[in-house]
N, C-alpha and C positions, 0 to 999 in steps of 0.2 A: 734504832733508827740511825742512819748515817749522819755524820756531822753536817754535811751539806744540806740535807733535808731539814734537820733541826734548826740550822742557822736561818734558812729561808722562813720558817714558821716564826722564829723569834723576831726577825726583822719585820715581818708582817704585823705581828702583834704590837710591836713597840713604835713603829713609824707613825708620827703624828700628821705628816703632810698628806693631804687627801689624794693628790695626783700620784705621789709615790706609792701610796697604799693601793691605788687602783692598778698600777703596773705590777706591784708585788703580788696582788691578789691573782692577776692573770698568770703570773709565773708559777705561783703555788698551785693554781688550777691545772696548768699544764703538767706540773710535777705530779699531781694527784693521779692524773690519767696515765702518765708514763710509768708510774710505780704500782699500777693496779695489781700486778701479779707477784709483787715482792714485799708488799707492806704487811706488817703484823696487825692484828686486831687493835692493839693498843695504839699503834701509829695512826691507823685510820680514825680512831676516836679523837686523837690529838688534832689531826687535820680538821675534823668536823668542828671541834670546839673553837679553834682559832678562826676558821672561815665564818662560823656563825657570828663570832664576836666582831669581826671586821665588817661583814656584810650588813650588820645592823646599822652601821654608820655610812654606808655607801648610798649614792644617788640611785634613783629608780632605773636609770639607763644601764648602770652596772649590774644591778640585780636582775634586770631582764636578760642581759647577756649570760649571767650565771644560770638562770632558769633554762634558757635554751640549750646550754652546753650540758647540763646535768639531767635534763628531763628524761632522756632515754638511756641513761647510764644505769646498768644493773647494780653497781656498787656505789651509787651516789651517797654523799654524806647525809645520813638520815635526819639529823637535827637541822641542817641547812635546808633540806627539802621541806621539812615540816614548817619552818619559818616562811619560806617562799610560798608555800601552798596557802598560807593565811594572809598573804600580802594583797595588794591591789590586783584586780583581775589581769591586767596587762602583763604582770609578772607571774601570777599564779597559774594562768591558763595552761601553758604547756606542761607544767609540773602535775597539775591535777589530771590532765588527760592521759599522761604517759608514764609518770614515775612509778616504778614497781616497788620502791622502798617505803612508800606511804602506807602505814598500817590502817586497819579498819577504824580505830578510834580517832585518828587524825581526820579521816575522810568524813566520819559522822559529825565531828566538830565543825568541819567546813560546811556541810549541808545544813546543820542546825543554825549557824551563826553568820555565814557569809552571804554574798549577793546571789541573785538568781543566775547570773553568768557563771559564778563559781559552781553552783549546783548543776547547771547544764554540763559543764566540763566534767564533773564527777560522773554524771550519767553516761558520758561518752567513753569512759574507761573500759578497757577489756576486762571481762570477768567480774563485773560488779556483783557483790554478794546480795543475798536476799535482805539482810539487815539494812544495808545501805540503800537498796531499792525501796524498801518500806519507808525510809526517811525521805527519799527523793519524792515519792508519791505524796507524803504528808506535807512537806515544806516547799516543794518545787512548784513553779507555775506551769502552765500548759506547754511552754517551749521546752522546759526541762523534762517534763513528762514525755513529750514526743521524742526527745533524744533518747530517753531510757527505753521506751517501747521499741524504737528502731534499732536498738543495740542488741543484736542477736546473741551476744555473749553474756548479757546481763541475766542474772537469776532473779525471777520475779515470783513472789508468792501468790497463791490463789486470792488472798484477801486484797493484795495490791492490784492484781488483775481486775478484780471486781470494781475497785475504786477507779481504775483507769477507764473502764468501760462506762461507768456512770458519768465520768467527766466528758468522755468522748461523745456521749449522746447529746451533749450540749454545745460541743465545739467542733466545727468541721476541720480545724487544724489537726486534730488527733485521729480523724477517720482512717486515713490510709495506713498510718503506722499500726493502728490497732488491728485492722482487718488483715494486714500482711504479716502480723506476728505469728510465726509458725507454731509456737506452743500455747497460743491463746486457747483456752478450753472451748469446746464446740458450742456449749450452751451460751457462753458469753459472746462468742463470735456471732451467733444468730440473733442476739439482742440488737446487734448493729444493723440488721438487714434493712429495715424500713427507715433507717436514719441516713444511710449513705447513698451516694450517687450510683447510677446504674452500673458503671464499670466495676465498682467494688461489690455490688450485689452479685454480679456474675461470678466474682471470685469466691464469694461465700457459697453460692450454689454449687460451684465446681468442687469445693472442699466437701460439702455435704454429700455430693454424689459418690465420693470415694470411701465413705465410711460404711461399715456394715451395720445391720440392724441392732446388734448388741451394743455397739458403741453409741449409736444414736439414742437408744433407750437409756443408757447410763447418763448421757448428757441431759436428757429430758428430766431424769430423776434429780440431777443437780439443779436444774432450772427450777423445779418445783420447790426444792428446799430453799433456794435463794429467795424466791418469791414469798415463801412462808415466813422467813426470818425478816424480810423487808416490809411485811404487811403493816399498815398503819391505819388508824381510824379514818373513815371517810367523812367528809363534811356532810352536814344535814342536807344541803342542796344536792350533793351527789347521790345520797341515799334516796332522796325523793325522786330524782330523775331516773335512777335505776328501777325503783318500784313502779313508776309510771310506765316505763318501757316494758317491764316484765308483764304488767297487766295487759298492755296492748298486744304483746306477743301471745299471751294465753287466750286472748279473745279473737285472735286472728286478724287484728287491725294494724299490725306492724308491717308497713310496706312503704314504697317510694312516696306515695301521696302523703302519708303521715310525716315522713321526714322532710319533705318539701314544705309542708305546713309549719312544722316546728322551726325550720330554718327562717322562714319569712316572718314568723312571729317573734324572732330574736330569742327563742328558747334554746340557746346554744348548748347548754349542758344536756338538755333532753335530746337534742339533735345528735350530739356526739355519742351518747349512750345508745341511742337507737341505731346509728350506723355501726357502732361496735357490736351490737347484738346481731345485726344482720350479717356482718362479716365474720362473726365469731372471734373477735379480737378484743383486747383490753382497751379501755377508754383512752388511756394516755397515748398509746400507739396511734390510734385514730386521730386524736387531737393534734399530735405532732404532724401527721401527714396533711391535715387540713390547714394548719397554721403555715406550713411551708408551701402550700398549694402544689403538693407533689403528685402530679397527674400519673406518673409512672407507678408510684407506690399505690395510689388509689386503684389504678387498673389492676395491679398485681393482687391486692387483697380481694377485690371483687371477683376476678377471674378464678383465683384459688378457692374462693368460697362458693363457686358456682352461682354467683349473682348474675342475672341476665344482663345482656348488653344494653338494652334500653334503660335499665335502672342505673347502670354505671354512667351512661352518657348524661342522664338527668342530674345525677350527683355532681359530675364533673363540671357541667355547665353552671350549676347552681353555686358551687363552692370555689371553683378555680378558673372560671371562664373569663372573668373581667369584663371590660367594656364590649369586647367582640365575642361574647360567649356563644351566641347562636351560630355565628360563622365558624366557630371551632368545633361544632358538634360532630361533623363528619370525621374530622381529624381525631377526635377523642375515640370515636368508634373504631377507627383503624388501629389505634394504640391498644385498645381492648383485645382485638383479634390477634395481635402479635405477641401476647404474653405467653410464655411457656408454662402451662398449667401445672404439670407434675412437679417441676422444680420449685415453683412457688409454694405449692402445698407442703413440700418437705420442710421448707424454711418456716412456714407458718405454724408448724407443730409447736415450736418454741413459744410463739406468741399466744397460743391457746393456753399454755401453762400460765402466762400472765393473766389471761382472762379468768382462769380458775381461781387464782389468788385474789383477784379483785372481787369475785363473787363471794369468796369466803369472808372478806372484810365487811361486805355489806350485810352478811347474815346476822 
């Protein structure tokens, strides 16, 4: 190391005056960048040690300036960057999003122990590894997860994709990012079909239309396995409702009149299992549609299952019509007629897998 460089570092390390330290730190920072092509590894380590030592005593304003200057530097001082990454978010943000010198262990420590803002910044990094993605899914809130899902360069495992979809089914914030994720497995994409709004459903149908039968069959096989693994014991009420609906189906009594009667008698579980049986879907999917009063979704499942228009209108008026239900009946009928049947049937194959898993649980 030249005498001039060494002298600057010695001055920086020894100077007690905070204002003078700030000026010297800026000079040493300039010197660090100016000598990037001529420093030895040992000199770089010495720069790092002294700058870490001095930065630990600097005010946040100075640390924020350092973070901005070094965040995009390929040869930034590793120890200093590690310290800044674990500082308050105002300082850590640009380092976490951009610094290439942060190793996986440092990033995992940040995700495990720092704030949700820190985690979101890590999720926005280029080339997030699977291991870090898994940690973000485990510890991050939905804003951090949304940032990860929207990061096309992030590597996300199948397990974390499944967790993301499970969370997305309960939070509209995650819908768009999940549906637009290019490498989201086809079976998981279709789990979102009756959860998202119409424009996103159209995107799912468009992707479905581009896959061949072998790809579709492979996705269905994965969906069956996911449902099998996720199978849980049904409640006694659910088993009783399913048994009741099965008996009515076997006796030929499962029709619109029975569903209307069950709904008016406040037998909600029986009504939902009856509607699920008629539309050949699982109970939870149907329950979600009714809870959201999703007329488009209800029209889709009835049309795709070849449910007649009068039955759909009856169900729509009953469950989603509100105070002006009868006045909306004609509008509901037009919605039914506008549904693209073949496209809906293609998406519904995945929900029939869920129906099969539900039947296995009840057995």
